[in-house]
PAZAPA-4460 file (N, C-alpha, C; in steps of 0.05 Angstrom, whole numbers, plus 32768, in hexadecimal, padded with zeros to 4 digits):
% residues 114
    n_x    n_y    n_z   ca_x   ca_y   ca_z    c_x    c_y    c_z   seq   type   mol
   8592   86A1   87F8   85AC   8694   87F8   85AA   8679   87EB     1      M     A
   85BE   8671   87DD   85BF   8658   87CE   85CE   8643   87DD     2      Y     A
   85C2   862B   87E0   85CE   8616   87F1   85D4   85FC   87E2     3      Y     A
   85D1   85FB   87C8   85D6   85E2   87BA   85EE   85E3   87A8     4      G     A
   8604   85D7   87B1   861C   85D6   87A0   8629   85F1   879C     5      G     A
   8635   85F5   8784   8642   860E   877F   862C   8624   8779     6      S     A
   8634   863C   877E   8621   8652   877A   861B   8655   875C     7      K     A
   8603   865E   8756   85FC   8664   873A   860F   867A   8730     8      P     A
   8615   8679   8716   8629   868C   870B   8622   86A9   870F     9      R     A
   8608   86B0   8710   8600   86CB   8712   8606   86D7   872E    10      N     A
   860E   86C6   8741   8616   86D0   875C   8633   86D6   875E    11      E     A
   8643   86CF   8749   865F   86D6   8749   8663   86F3   8740    12      Y     A
   8677   8700   874B   867D   871B   8741   8688   871A   8725    13      P     A
   8683   872E   8715   8691   8730   86FC   86A9   8742   8700    14      T     A
   86C0   8737   86FB   86D9   8746   8700   86E6   874F   86E6    15      L     A
   86F4   8765   86E8   8705   876D   86D1   871E   875C   86D2    16      T     A
   872D   875C   86BC   8746   874D   86BB   8759   8758   86D1    17      E     A
   875A   8772   86D4   876C   877E   86E7   8765   8776   8704    18      A     A
   874B   8776   870A   8742   876D   8725   874A   8750   872A    19      E     A
   8745   873F   8716   874B   8722   871A   8769   871F   871E    20      F     A
   8779   872C   870D   8796   8728   870F   87A1   8732   8729    21      M     A
   8795   8747   8734   879E   8750   874F   8797   873B   8764    22      L     A
   8780   8730   8763   8779   871A   8776   878C   8703   8772    23      H     A
   8792   86FB   875A   87A4   86E5   8755   87C0   86EB   8760    24      A     A
   87C9   8704   875D   87E3   870B   8768   87E3   8709   8786    25      K     A
   87CE   8713   8793   87CD   8711   87B0   87CB   86F5   87BA    26      W     A
   87BF   86E3   87AA   87BC   86C7   87B1   87D4   86B7   87A8    27      M     A
   87E8   86C4   879D   8801   86B8   8794   87FC   86A1   8781    28      R     A
   87EC   86A7   876C   87E7   8694   8757   87E7   86A3   873D    29      T     A
   87E5   8695   8727   87E6   86A2   870D   87D4   8692   86F9    30      S     A
   87D1   869D   86E1   87C0   8690   86CD   87CD   8677   86C2    31      L     A
   87E6   8671   86CA   87F3   8658   86C3   87E7   8640   86D2    32      D     A
   87DA   8646   86E9   87CD   8631   86F9   87B2   862C   86ED    33      V     A
   87AC   8613   86E6   8793   860D   86D9   877A   8616   86E7    34      K     A
   8779   8612   8702   8761   861A   8711   875E   8638   8711    35      S     A
   8774   8647   8712   8773   8664   8712   8769   866D   86F7    36      T     A
   8773   8661   86E2   876A   8668   86C7   874C   8662   86C4    37      K     A
   8743   864C   86D0   8726   8646   86D0   8716   865B   86DF    38      G     A
   8720   8664   86F6   8712   8679   8705   8711   8693   86F4    39      A     A
   8727   8698   86E6   8728   86B0   86D5   8712   86AE   86BF    40      Y     A
   8710   8697   86B3   86FC   8694   869E   86E0   8697   86A8    41      L     A
   86DB   868F   86C1   86C0   8691   86CD   86BB   86AE   86D5    42      V     A
   86CD   86BA   86E3   86C8   86D4   86F0   86CD   86EC   86DD    43      L     A
   86DE   86E9   86C9   86E4   86FF   86B7   86D5   86FB   869C    44      V     A
   86D6   86E3   8692   86CB   86DE   8677   86AE   86D4   8678    45      N     A
   86A4   86CD   8690   8688   86C5   8693   8681   86A9   868B    46      G     A
   8695   8697   8688   8690   867B   8682   8684   866D   869A    47      L     A
   8677   8656   8695   866F   8646   86AB   8687   8637   86B6    48      T     A
   8685   862C   86CE   869B   861D   86D9   86A1   8604   86C8    49      Q     A
   868C   85F8   86BE   868F   85E0   86AD   869F   85E7   8694    50      K     A
   8698   85FE   8687   86A7   8606   866F   86C4   860C   8676    51      E     A
   86C9   8619   868D   86E4   861F   8696   86F4   8606   869B    52      A     A
   86E7   85F2   86A7   86F5   85D8   86AC   86FD   85CB   8691    53      V     A
   86EA   85CC   867E   86F0   85C0   8664   8707   85CE   8656    54      E     A
   8708   85E8   8658   871D   85F8   864A   8738   85F6   8657    55      Q     A
   8739   85F3   8672   8752   85F3   8680   875D   85D8   8686    56      T     A
   874C   85C4   8688   8755   85A9   8690   8758   85A6   86AE    57      G     A
   8750   85BA   86BD   8750   85B8   86DA   8738   85A8   86E3    58      S     A
   8739   85A0   86FD   8722   8592   8707   870C   85A6   870F    59      S     A
   86F3   859D   870F   86DC   85AE   8716   86DF   85B8   8732    60      A     A
   86E9   85A7   8744   86EC   85AF   8760   8701   85C5   8763    61      A     A
   8717   85C4   8754   872C   85D8   8756   8723   85F3   874A    62      N     A
   8715   85F2   8734   870A   860B   8728   86F6   8617   873B    63      V     A
   86E5   8607   8746   86D1   8611   8759   86DE   861E   8771    64      N     A
   86F3   8611   877C   8701   861C   8793   870E   8636   878C    65      E     A
   871A   8638   8775   8727   8651   876D   8713   8667   8769    66      S     A
   86FC   8661   875D   86E7   8675   8759   86DE   867F   8775    67      V     A
   86D9   866C   8787   86D0   8674   87A2   86E5   8685   87B0    68      Q     A
   86FE   867E   87AE   8713   868D   87BC   8715   86AA   87B2    69      R     A
   8714   86AD   8797   8715   86C8   878B   86FC   86D7   8792    70      V     A
   86E5   86CA   8791   86CC   86D7   8797   86CB   86E1   87B4    71      T     A
   86D3   86D0   87C7   86D3   86D8   87E3   86E6   86EF   87E7    72      V     A
   86FE   86EE   87DC   8712   8703   87DF   8707   871D   87D3    73      R     A
   86FB   871C   87BB   86F0   8733   87AE   86DA   8740   87BF    74      H     A
   86C8   872F   87C9   86B1   8739   87D9   86BB   8746   87F3    75      N     A
   86CF   873B   87FF   86DA   8746   8818   86E7   8762   8812    76      E     A
   86F5   8763   87FC   8702   877D   87F6   86ED   8792   87EF    77      I     A
   86D9   878A   87DF   86C4   879D   87D8   86B4   87A6   87F0    78      M     A
   86B0   8794   8803   86A1   879C   881B   86B0   87B2   882A    79      E     A
   86CA   87B0   882A   86DB   87C4   8839   86DF   87DD   8828    80      I     A
   86E8   87DA   880F   86EF   87F1   87FF   86DA   87FA   87EB    81      Y     A
   86C5   87EA   87E7   86B1   87F1   87D3   86A5   880C   87D7    82      G     A
   869C   8813   87EF   8690   882E   87F3   86A3   8844   87EC    83      P     A
   86BD   8841   87F2   86D0   8856   87EC   86D5   8858   87CE    84      R     A
   86D4   8841   87C0   86D9   8841   87A3   86C3   884F   8794    85      L     A
   86AB   8850   879F   8694   885D   8792   8695   887B   8795    86      K     A
   86A4   8885   87A8   86A6   88A1   87AC   86B8   88AE   8797    87      E     A
   86B2   88C6   878F   86C2   88D5   877C   86CB   88EF   878A    88      K     A
   86E1   88F9   8781   86EA   8913   878C   86D5   8928   8788    89      A     A
   86C6   8927   8771   86B2   893B   876C   869B   893A   8780    90      S     A
   8698   8923   878D   8683   8921   87A2   868A   8931   87BA    91      D     A
   86A4   8937   87BD   86AE   8945   87D5   86B7   8961   87CF    92      H     A
   86B3   896B   87B7   86BE   8985   87AF   86B4   899C   87C1    93      I     A
   869B   899C   87C8   8691   89B2   87D9   869D   89B1   87F4    94      N     A
   86A1   8999   8800   86AE   8997   881A   86CB   89A2   8818    95      E     A
   86D8   899A   8802   86F4   89A3   87FF   86F6   89C1   87FB    96      I     A
   86E4   89CC   87EB   86E4   89E9   87E7   86DE   89F8   8801    97      L     A
   86CC   89EE   8811   86C6   89FA   882B   86DE   89F9   883D    98      E     A
   86EC   89E2   883E   8703   89E0   884E   8719   89F3   8846    99      M     A
   871D   89F5   882C   8731   8A08   8821   8729   8A24   8828   100      I     A
   8710   8A2A   8824   8706   8A45   882A   8709   8A4D   8847   101      G     A
   8704   8A3A   8859   8706   8A3F   8875   8723   8A44   887E   102      A     A
   8736   8A38   8870   8752   8A3B   8877   8761   8A4E   8865   103      H     A
   8753   8A5D   8855   875F   8A6F   8842   876E   8A86   8851   104      S     A
   8786   8A8D   8849   8794   8AA3   8856   8784   8ABD   8855   105      P     A
   8774   8AC1   8841   8765   8ADA   883F   8750   8ADC   8855   106      A     A
   8747   8AC5   885F   8732   8AC6   8874   873E   8AC4   8890   107      Q     A
   8758   8ABE   8892   8764   8ABD   88AD   876A   8AD9   88B7   108      E     A
   8766   8ADD   88D1   876C   8AF8   88DB   878A   8AFF   88D8   109      P     A
   878F   8B17   88D0   87AB   8B20   88CC   87B7   8B29   88E7   110      Q     A
   87D0   8B22   88EA   87DE   8B2C   8901   87E5   8B49   88FD   111      N     A
   87E1   8B5A   8911   87E6   8B77   890E   8803   8B7D   8907   112      A     A
   8815   8B6B   890E   8832   8B70   8908   8838   8B6B   88EB   113      A     A
   8827   8B5C   88DC   882F   8B56   88C1   8826   8B69   88AD   114      S     A
***
């Protein structure tokens, strides 16, 4: 674990534009806000916080806070939903086929009246 100042850049998640924009929406912010734009440049484009500060004109503290907020939110979401996102329907196809086969009308006992 890193204890000196802001985290090294390689500890930040790399986000897609869509992921970042969803976080921004949930946080009720937009790329019009300088610190949010700075966080975008760090997390999506891979710039350093210093480069993001220079490009946006935001303060280093505000960019750092925005990066931390998005990172924490992203990590919390991935901790909860990450395992489910890695699953594919094809991973469960045998289970599904077995379930369908077990409930197939051809395998159910026929009523003598029908």
